[in-house]
N, C-alpha and C positions, 0 to 999 in steps of 0.2 A: 204426446201430451205436452202442452206448453209449460215451460218452467215458470213458477210463481214464487214470489217471496213469501216465506212463512215466518212470522216473528217467533222468537224464542224468549222464554222468561225463566227466571228462577222460580222455584216452588214458592218462595216467599213473595213473589209478585213483580219485582223489578225487571225491566226489559234488558236482555243481554245481547241479542244479535238476530241473525236470520238464517234460515235454510234457503238454499237456492241451488237447483240442479243437483241435489243429493249431497251438497257440501255445506259445511257450517262456517259462518263468518261472524265475527263479533260486530258490535255496533259501529266500529270504525273501519270495517271492511277487511280486517285481518283474518286470513284463512286459518281456521282452527282444526278442521278435520272433515270426516265424511261419514255417511251412513251406508251400511251394507243392506243386502236384500232381506235380512232377518230383523231389521230395525235396530241393530247394534250400531253404536256410534264409536268412532275411533279418532283419537287425536292425530294431528298431522304427522307425528313421528311414529305412529303405528300402534301405540298403546291403547288399551280399552278405556273408554270414557264412561259409557253407560248405555242404557236402553231408552229409546225414545218412547215417551208416554203422552197420551192425550194430544198428540200432534205438536204441542208447543213446549214440551218439557223433556229433560233428560235426567233419568234417575238411575242410581246404581244400587244393586242389592248388596247388603252387608253380609260378611261372613261366608261368601261363596268364592271358589277359585276363579281367578280372572282368566278370560279367554287368551289364547296364545297371541302374542304380538304379531301384527300384520306388516307386510312390506309397505314402505312409504309409497305414496302416490304422487304423481306429478301435480304440483299446485295448480289450481285452476286460475283462469283470468278473473280478477276481482271485478265484480259488476258494480254499476252505479247503484248505490243503495237508496231505497226510499226513505222518507222521513220516519224516525222511530215512533212507534205507538206509545200510548200512555201505559203506565204500569197496571198490572192486574191485581185483583184481590188475592191475598195469600191463601194458599190451599192448606187444608188440615194435614198434619203429619201422617205418613204411611208407615206403620211399623215394619222394620226390617229394611227400609229403603232410605237412601240419602240423596240429596240434590247434587247431581254431578256438575251443575253449573254454579254452585255456590261461590266459588272463587274465581270464575272466569269473568273477564271484563272489568275487574276491580281496578281502581286507581289507588295506588298506595300512598300513604303519607309517610313522613320521615320515620315515625315509630315502627311502621311495617317493614322498612328496609334495614333497620338496625339488626346486625347479625353477621354471620360469615357466609359468603357466597363463593362458588367455585365452578370451574369447568376443567377441561383436561390440561390447560396450560397456565391458568391463573387462579389465584385465591385472593379475595378482598374481604377485609374486616371493616364493616361500617359500624363505628362505635356510637353509643348513646351520647357521648360528649361532643360529637361533631367531628371527630378525627377519624382517619382511616389508615389502614396498612394494606398496601398492594404488593403481593408476591407473584412473580412471573418467572417462568423458565427462561425467558428471552431477555430479561432486563434486571437491573439492580432493584432491590426492594425500594418502595416509594412510600413516603408518609405525607400526610397533608390533612386538609379539612374538606368536608363534604357538606352539601346542603341539597335540599330538594325544592326546586322552584319550577314546577311543571316538569322540567328536565332534571336529571341527576347531574350535579356540578361538583367536580373534584378539583381542588386547587392544591398542587404539590407545595410543600414547604420549601423544597429546593428544586426548582424547575430544571430539567435536563437541558444541556446545551443545544440550542436550536429548536427545542421542543416548545409546545404551547404553554402559555402561562396557566392554563387550566384545561381540564378535560370535560367535555359536555356530552352526555348520553341521553338520547331520547328514549323514553320508556315506551316500547311498543305494546308489551303485554305483561301483566303481572297476575300470577295465580297463587300467591301465598308461598308456595314451595319453589317456584321458578320465576325467573325474570328475564324477559327478552328485550335486549337493548340494541340501539344503533348509535355509533359514535358520530357526532355532528361537528363539522368544521366549516369555515367560511367557504371552502372550495368543494367539499364533497361530503357524502355520507357513507359510512362503512357498511359492509354486509352485516346483517343481524348476528348477534352473539347471544347465547343463552347461558345463564348462570343458574345454579341450583343451590338452594339453601342447605347448609350443613345443620344437622340437628344440634340442639343446645348440648354442650359438653363434648362435642366431637371435634373441637378445634385442636 
C-alpha cells in the first residue's frame, strides 16, 4: 500500500501534523513518534502517547494504567510535507478521554517558559522579571537576562572569557512540560537537547 499523508488535528480543531508511513510528524516535520499495529501511539522516546481515533486524532483514556514503555526506534527520514490543511470544527468532549495532542506543536510565549527547567547536567531558572540562573555540572553558575524573540536568547551579565556575548537557542518543540532546543551559532548548530519543567515548589 502506498504511503499517504494523513493530517492530524487536536480534538478542538487546530491542525497539528501528519501521519506518514506509520510515523507521526508535527507541522514542521519534527519526528514525534509512531503507531503500532494495535493503533496505540508512542512518543519517540518510547512512552505511551494515546490511541488513534477517527483516523485524524489521538486520545488518551484517563485513570487507566499506562502501557509499558517501548524501546526507541530509529528515527525515519523526514519527508517533504504537503501544505497544511485548514482547521476543523471542534468535536464534542468524550467523557473519560483527553486530547493527547493538546500540547503538541504549540509555540510558547515568554510566560509559558517562565519556571525551572532541567536535564541530567543542567538546571535553568527563567524568571518572570526577565532574569535567569543557569546551573551546570561542567561550568560556574551563570546569571543574566533572557528574552523570547522566536528564539530563546540568553545574555550573560558576565560573559565568560572567549565565550559568546549571548546564547541563542532555537525552540524545536514545546509540549508544556518539556522543551526541545538546539543551540545556534554563526558556524554551527548543536545536537538537540531536551529540558523538562520542574513542578512548582520543587526548586
